[in-house]
NUKE-206356 format. One record per residue (C-alpha): residue in one letter; x, y, z. Coordinates in Angstrom, 3 decimals, m for minus. Each point is the difference from the previous one (the first is absolute). Layout:
N
SITE r       c1       c2       c3
SITE A        X        Y        Z
...
This chain:
390
SITE r       c1       c2       c3
SITE X  m40.494   m3.687   m7.549
SITE X   m0.354   m3.627    0.057
SITE X    2.421   m0.101    3.203
SITE X   m0.186    2.014    2.904
SITE X    3.549    1.737    0.636
SITE X   m1.302    2.195    2.591
SITE X   m0.325   m3.132    2.657
SITE X    1.819    0.465    3.105
SITE X    1.316   m3.298    0.464
SITE X    1.622   m0.758    3.589
SITE X    3.434   m1.130   m0.378
SITE X    1.056   m0.105    3.568
SITE X   m0.163   m3.491    0.609
SITE X    1.417   m1.214   m3.348
SITE X    3.765    0.314    1.116
SITE X    0.527    2.426   m2.620
SITE X    3.505    1.861   m0.170
SITE X   m1.311    3.626   m0.600
SITE X   m1.853   m0.189    3.417
SITE X    2.132   m2.689    2.036
SITE X    3.204    1.884   m0.828
SITE X   m1.294    3.579    0.912
SITE X    1.856   m0.243    3.618
SITE X    3.609   m1.265   m1.147
SITE X   m0.019    1.881   m3.279
SITE X   m1.367    3.490    1.623
SITE X   m0.004   m0.040    3.449
SITE X   m3.758   m0.014    0.364
SITE X   m2.937   m2.188   m0.876
SITE X   m2.834    2.657   m0.145
SITE X    0.435    0.820   m3.460
SITE X   m1.921    0.027   m3.322
SITE X    2.278   m2.543   m2.161
SITE X    0.598    1.011   m3.574
SITE X    3.390   m1.204   m0.365
SITE X    0.454   m3.608   m0.956
SITE X   m1.031   m0.410   m3.632
SITE X   m3.263   m1.976    0.091
SITE X   m3.233    0.914   m0.116
SITE X   m2.978   m0.235    2.448
SITE X   m2.466   m1.160   m2.661
SITE X   m0.973   m3.549    0.318
SITE X    1.193   m1.921   m2.879
SITE X   m1.907   m1.338   m3.032
SITE X   m2.825   m2.233    0.845
SITE X    1.106   m2.629   m2.522
SITE X    3.434   m0.356    1.573
SITE X   m1.878   m0.604    3.580
SITE X   m2.036   m2.412   m1.538
SITE X    2.735   m1.671   m1.763
SITE X    1.912   m0.690    3.214
SITE X   m3.520   m0.604    1.760
SITE X   m0.551   m2.612   m2.302
SITE X    3.160   m1.499   m0.031
SITE X    0.481   m0.077    3.910
SITE X   m3.597   m2.537   m0.200
SITE X    2.292   m2.663   m1.737
SITE X    1.890   m0.389    3.747
SITE X    3.051   m1.283   m1.168
SITE X    2.837    2.084   m0.677
SITE X    2.894   m1.813   m0.930
SITE X    2.913    0.592   m2.270
SITE X   m0.770    2.073   m3.511
SITE X    1.110    1.226   m3.159
SITE X   m1.609    2.672   m2.615
SITE X   m2.438   m1.128   m2.261
SITE X   m0.515    0.796   m3.349
SITE X   m2.741    2.648    1.183
SITE X    2.268    1.661    2.068
SITE X    2.712    0.982   m3.084
SITE X   m2.708    0.554   m2.240
SITE X   m1.735    2.152    1.993
SITE X    3.248    2.155    0.425
SITE X    0.880    0.087   m3.753
SITE X   m3.296    1.057   m0.897
SITE X   m0.271    2.743    2.626
SITE X    3.264    1.536   m1.439
SITE X   m0.962   m0.215   m3.603
SITE X   m3.737    1.335    0.623
SITE X    1.446    2.573    2.624
SITE X    3.279    1.308   m1.291
SITE X    0.475   m1.498   m3.457
SITE X    2.946   m2.439    1.487
SITE X    0.043   m2.845   m1.779
SITE X    1.729   m2.986    1.924
SITE X    0.448   m3.726    0.361
SITE X   m0.512   m2.614    2.505
SITE X    4.043   m0.884    0.375
SITE X    0.558    3.465    0.701
SITE X   m1.831    0.066    3.163
SITE X    1.588   m0.781    3.399
SITE X   m1.793    0.194    2.957
SITE X    1.489    2.084    2.981
SITE X   m0.900    0.654    3.516
SITE X   m0.068    3.569   m0.419
SITE X    1.298    2.848   m2.130
SITE X    2.839    1.421    2.754
SITE X    1.211   m3.619    0.255
SITE X    0.046   m0.389   m3.596
SITE X    2.400    3.052   m0.690
SITE X    2.044   m1.469    3.157
SITE X    0.222   m3.203   m2.132
SITE X    1.398    1.754   m2.653
SITE X    2.344    1.912    1.609
SITE X    1.690   m3.450    1.257
SITE X   m0.175   m1.721   m3.169
SITE X    1.684    3.125   m2.323
SITE X    1.977    1.671    2.196
SITE X    2.507   m0.416    2.823
SITE X    1.040    1.435    3.471
SITE X    1.275    3.902   m0.807
SITE X   m1.277    0.155   m3.861
SITE X   m2.070    2.815   m0.542
SITE X   m3.586    0.529   m0.740
SITE X   m1.885    2.936   m1.052
SITE X   m3.511    1.661    1.522
SITE X   m1.721    2.787   m0.796
SITE X   m1.173    2.032    3.349
SITE X   m2.017    0.990    1.266
SITE X   m1.019   m3.501   m0.400
SITE X   m1.608   m2.918    1.801
SITE X    2.363   m0.590    3.089
SITE X    0.521   m3.584   m0.359
SITE X    1.841    0.497   m3.329
SITE X    2.913    1.579    2.545
SITE X   m0.165   m1.508    3.033
SITE X   m0.537   m3.945   m1.713
SITE X    3.018    1.137   m2.152
SITE X    2.059    0.981    3.262
SITE X   m0.791   m2.976    1.677
SITE X    1.145   m1.949   m2.365
SITE X    3.295    1.878    0.092
SITE X   m0.213    1.246   m3.506
SITE X    0.563    3.961   m0.740
SITE X   m2.939    1.997   m0.945
SITE X    0.918    2.816   m2.330
SITE X   m2.718    2.740   m0.064
SITE X   m1.239    1.640   m3.390
SITE X   m2.891    2.128    1.489
SITE X   m2.685    0.879   m2.089
SITE X   m0.731    3.686   m0.848
SITE X   m3.370    1.794    1.218
SITE X   m0.877    2.178   m2.485
SITE X   m3.264    2.068   m0.173
SITE X   m1.532   m2.643    2.490
SITE X    1.190   m3.074   m1.945
SITE X    2.824   m2.233    0.277
SITE X    1.962   m1.217   m3.113
SITE X    3.578   m1.690   m0.198
SITE X    2.926    1.831    0.404
SITE X    1.577   m2.000   m3.219
SITE X    3.332    2.623   m0.031
SITE X    0.523   m1.143    3.454
SITE X   m0.354   m3.786   m0.921
SITE X    2.414    0.264   m2.958
SITE X    2.512    1.972    2.636
SITE X   m0.605   m2.633    2.595
SITE X    0.532   m3.094   m2.290
SITE X    3.104    1.489   m1.642
SITE X    1.739    0.409    3.717
SITE X   m1.358   m3.416    1.699
SITE X   m0.183   m3.406   m1.020
SITE X   m3.653   m0.505    0.678
SITE X   m1.687   m3.548   m0.543
SITE X   m3.504    0.744    0.734
SITE X   m2.909    2.864    0.032
SITE X   m2.912   m0.698    2.141
SITE X   m2.708    1.980   m2.019
SITE X   m3.557    0.846    1.728
SITE X   m2.747   m0.191   m2.739
SITE X   m2.358    1.940    0.841
SITE X    2.042    1.651    2.477
SITE X   m0.356    0.027    3.672
SITE X   m0.506    2.479    1.778
SITE X   m0.127    2.807   m3.228
SITE X   m2.866   m1.849   m1.527
SITE X    1.838    0.351   m3.637
SITE X   m1.023   m2.359   m2.487
SITE X    2.747    0.123   m2.607
SITE X   m0.086    0.638   m3.782
SITE X    0.868   m2.048   m2.748
SITE X    2.968    2.441   m1.253
SITE X    0.902   m0.302    3.497
SITE X   m0.075   m3.523    0.580
SITE X    2.009   m0.477   m3.208
SITE X    2.849    2.242    0.848
SITE X    0.474   m1.880    3.417
SITE X   m0.365   m3.163   m1.755
SITE X    2.825    1.236   m2.418
SITE X    2.468    1.314    1.970
SITE X   m0.138   m2.951    2.788
SITE X    0.179   m2.761   m3.004
SITE X    2.897    1.918   m1.367
SITE X    1.885   m0.086    2.995
SITE X   m0.898   m3.684    1.366
SITE X   m2.193    1.375    2.774
SITE X   m3.119   m2.120    0.932
SITE X   m2.935    1.273    0.379
SITE X   m2.111   m1.217    2.472
SITE X   m3.653    1.468    0.035
SITE X   m1.932    0.107    2.851
SITE X   m3.726    0.609   m1.644
SITE X   m2.194   m0.762    2.777
SITE X   m2.121    3.154   m0.419
SITE X   m0.201   m0.767   m3.411
SITE X   m3.995   m0.947    0.253
SITE X   m0.279    3.208    1.998
SITE X    0.238    2.598   m2.902
SITE X   m2.787    2.550    0.699
SITE X   m2.850    0.668   m2.603
SITE X    1.605    0.946   m4.024
SITE X    3.219   m0.588    1.258
SITE X    2.214   m3.189   m1.922
SITE X    2.567   m1.951    1.778
SITE X    2.558   m1.545   m2.201
SITE X    1.758   m2.961    1.409
SITE X    3.734    0.339   m0.497
SITE X    0.630   m3.258   m2.012
SITE X   m2.469    1.442   m2.818
SITE X    1.970    3.001   m1.030
SITE X    2.756   m1.429   m2.002
SITE X    1.857   m3.301   m0.337
SITE X    2.981    1.242    2.199
SITE X   m2.800    0.720    2.599
SITE X   m1.464   m3.463   m0.142
SITE X    3.477   m1.872   m0.299
SITE X    1.785    1.987    2.845
SITE X   m2.856    0.128    2.785
SITE X   m1.839   m1.952    2.420
SITE X   m3.193    1.236    0.952
SITE X   m1.899   m0.692    3.109
SITE X   m3.815    0.233    0.445
SITE X   m2.877   m0.950    2.259
SITE X   m3.688    0.505    0.440
SITE X    0.740    0.667    3.697
SITE X   m0.219    3.606   m0.498
SITE X   m2.369    0.464   m2.461
SITE X   m2.463   m2.220    2.032
SITE X    0.406    0.600    3.461
SITE X    1.602   m3.593    0.797
SITE X    3.561    1.141    1.009
SITE X   m0.256   m2.398    2.889
SITE X   m0.663   m3.254   m2.303
SITE X    3.184    0.353   m1.468
SITE X   m0.023   m0.650   m3.777
SITE X    2.606    1.686   m2.231
SITE X    1.471   m0.711   m3.156
SITE X    3.099    0.748   m2.501
SITE X   m0.172   m0.372   m3.548
SITE X    3.381   m0.763   m1.516
SITE X    0.588    0.059   m3.666
SITE X    3.404   m0.469   m0.409
SITE X    0.598   m3.899    0.631
SITE X    3.469    0.519    1.175
SITE X   m1.051    2.361    2.974
SITE X   m3.126   m2.177    0.581
SITE X    2.209   m3.105    0.423
SITE X    2.620    2.167    2.467
SITE X   m3.025    1.192    2.072
SITE X   m1.453   m3.327    0.145
SITE X    3.103   m1.625    0.710
SITE X   m0.459    1.958    3.295
SITE X   m3.633   m0.272    0.780
SITE X   m0.336   m3.915   m0.983
SITE X    2.034   m1.550    1.964
SITE X   m1.223    2.181    3.405
SITE X   m3.855   m0.798   m1.330
SITE X   m0.286    3.802    0.012
SITE X   m1.847   m0.064   m3.465
SITE X   m2.604   m2.214    1.986
SITE X   m3.305    1.561    0.671
SITE X   m2.824   m0.696    2.403
SITE X   m3.493   m1.326   m0.557
SITE X   m1.758    3.353    0.812
SITE X    2.788    1.916   m2.019
SITE X   m1.051   m1.836   m3.286
SITE X   m3.723    0.151    1.090
SITE X   m0.050    3.695    0.419
SITE X    2.124    1.210   m2.818
SITE X   m2.059   m2.055   m2.324
SITE X   m3.485    1.142    1.065
SITE X    1.536    3.669    0.095
SITE X    1.055   m0.139   m3.436
SITE X   m3.085   m1.500   m1.524
SITE X   m2.598    1.533    1.979
SITE X    1.469    3.294    1.535
SITE X   m0.177    2.717   m2.647
SITE X   m3.323    1.419    0.740
SITE X    0.903    0.273    3.602
SITE X    3.482    1.690   m0.790
SITE X   m1.255    2.755   m2.457
SITE X   m2.694    0.924    2.593
SITE X    2.743    0.283    2.713
SITE X    2.199    2.011   m2.398
SITE X   m2.705    2.551   m0.610
SITE X   m0.539    0.146    3.685
SITE X    3.477    0.589    0.957
SITE X    0.411    2.802   m2.785
SITE X   m2.998    1.616    1.691
SITE X    1.928    0.039    3.231
SITE X    3.169    0.992   m1.640
SITE X   m2.295    3.385   m1.607
SITE X   m1.602    0.233    3.523
SITE X    3.860    0.289    1.739
SITE X    1.232    2.358   m2.737
SITE X   m3.084    2.557   m0.056
SITE X   m0.073   m0.374    4.140
SITE X    3.845    0.955    0.153
SITE X   m0.348    2.654   m2.788
SITE X   m3.180    2.075    2.113
SITE X    1.357   m0.663    3.549
SITE X    3.831   m1.078    0.389
SITE X    1.696    1.338   m3.318
SITE X    3.348   m0.656    1.502
SITE X   m0.507   m3.230   m0.957
SITE X   m0.247   m1.336   m3.280
SITE X   m0.732   m3.327   m1.628
SITE X    2.257   m1.382   m2.662
SITE X   m2.628   m1.270   m1.777
SITE X    0.127   m3.927   m0.444
SITE X   m0.567   m1.742   m3.528
SITE X   m0.248   m3.136    1.826
SITE X   m0.576   m1.819    3.306
SITE X   m2.015    0.978    3.240
SITE X    3.387    2.092    1.476
SITE X    0.163    3.261    0.148
SITE X    3.548    2.241    0.005
SITE X   m0.821    3.243    2.204
SITE X    2.334    2.768   m1.141
SITE X    0.095    1.495    3.906
SITE X    3.012    2.021   m0.627
SITE X   m2.247    3.184   m0.262
SITE X   m0.163   m0.362    3.606
SITE X    3.494    0.557    1.105
SITE X    0.504   m2.760    2.201
SITE X    2.903   m2.202    0.558
SITE X   m0.718   m3.546   m0.402
SITE X   m0.009   m0.838    3.539
SITE X   m2.660    2.906    0.639
SITE X   m2.033   m1.025   m2.936
SITE X   m0.420   m3.298    1.304
SITE X   m0.897    0.932    3.484
SITE X   m2.606    2.328   m1.582
SITE X   m1.710   m2.665   m1.662
SITE X    0.388   m2.841    2.560
SITE X   m0.155    1.913    3.699
SITE X   m1.945    3.020   m1.024
SITE X   m2.540   m1.051   m2.796
SITE X   m0.131   m3.817    1.252
SITE X    0.871   m1.023   m3.387
SITE X    2.329   m3.341   m0.938
SITE X    1.302    0.529   m3.811
SITE X    3.478   m1.134   m1.116
SITE X    3.186    2.658    0.812
SITE X    0.940    0.969   m3.439
SITE X    3.496    0.068    0.830
SITE X   m0.233   m3.799    0.530
SITE X   m0.220   m0.218   m3.980
SITE X    3.596    2.168   m0.278
SITE X    1.454    3.240    0.903
SITE X   m1.796    1.289   m3.103
SITE X   m3.563   m0.784    2.317
SITE X    0.682    2.326    2.331
SITE X   m2.553    2.552    0.187
SITE X   m2.753   m2.475   m1.188
SITE X   m2.185   m2.866    1.621
SITE X   m1.923   m2.786   m1.979
SITE X   m3.810   m0.083    0.947
SITE X   m1.924   m2.966   m0.704
SITE X   m3.302    0.677   m1.537
SITE X   m0.994   m3.730   m0.598
SITE X   m2.679    0.304    2.824
SITE X   m3.670    1.429    0.343
SITE X   m0.631    3.709   m0.763
SITE X   m1.212    0.492    3.331
SITE X    3.518   m0.417    1.231
SITE X    1.804    2.208   m2.247
SITE X   m2.236    3.046    0.844
SITE X    0.695   m0.833    4.242
SITE X    4.165   m0.292   m0.992
SITE X   m0.189    3.431   m1.763
SITE X   m2.159    1.605    2.347
SITE X    2.227   m1.136    2.901
SITE X    2.956    1.041   m1.746
SITE X   m1.323    3.834   m1.111
SITE X   m0.847    0.589    3.810
SITE X    3.246   m1.378    1.186
SITE X    1.868    2.332   m2.549
SITE X   m2.257    2.846    0.960
SITE X    0.470   m0.440    3.741
């Protein structure tokens, strides 16, 4: 490999959330931080070089995105995903969570009903509730170690509730599913025919693992294209979440105009110098780094799977098809959720995400971040084995 993903980087002086917030979240700060969804790898050198070069200019005044920024996104999506978009369909947003919060503000009213499909990224629930909308759950079905959408349940929910929006996670976090075309088409059909807007969070799209294909929601049918807002970013992909650079792709002009009518007066669609610089560098020059990172992540996933099968068979890996996040099925330990969390935190000294924060369907599960050097994974699993056997 050209890039050294085994290198241990000291992040303790970088004000990173996964270390600085340990005490507040877990009650102690002597834990291995394997929770927050960023990676412990150095970002691609071309990004760092582009940022340093821009910094040398020395003036950091008001800025606008240039054509190179838009071209880098357009070319990346076409080459990586076969997704053809136009410049005027791209809108900068200051984060994907903010992006779907804006959509909730624009396209729904207080007490409106919004569908989510747990276990799922918890801000889908918390943001919706904070904005005084009702969350309607359509739980995914875990079948033979793989999640699938409960379409019968979705139709029943829609028949019984006046739902305005569905926030969709594609690829899925925390379950790691990459949805196939037929599933996406069926979802698009149901939502279009029932006037339910789909907001598709595709922040993990570029992190599909080797030999897996991601299908952007808007590409699967005309109904999907006309009835969706797609949220994407280079942040998870290239480990630049702190730079805050995301974008929305909206093909339906009426939807886009309404979305912009909220963002533009508040200047929420205005990015920063470093967001534009990092995004263009990532999409123009980051592919080699990404392919190597994904191969390394796959090896980490395989290591976890093999270790657990051999040493802790009570815990099973829900095999991810995308991302550096592993959804661990710990139900074989037979522990209530509070005791399961205590095992990981206070006995194994590991900071993982408590599965229950992703919905009650996540009870008995923990989320593990393997976007870290393999030596950290080995140490963590040895700690866990020792804690279970004590």
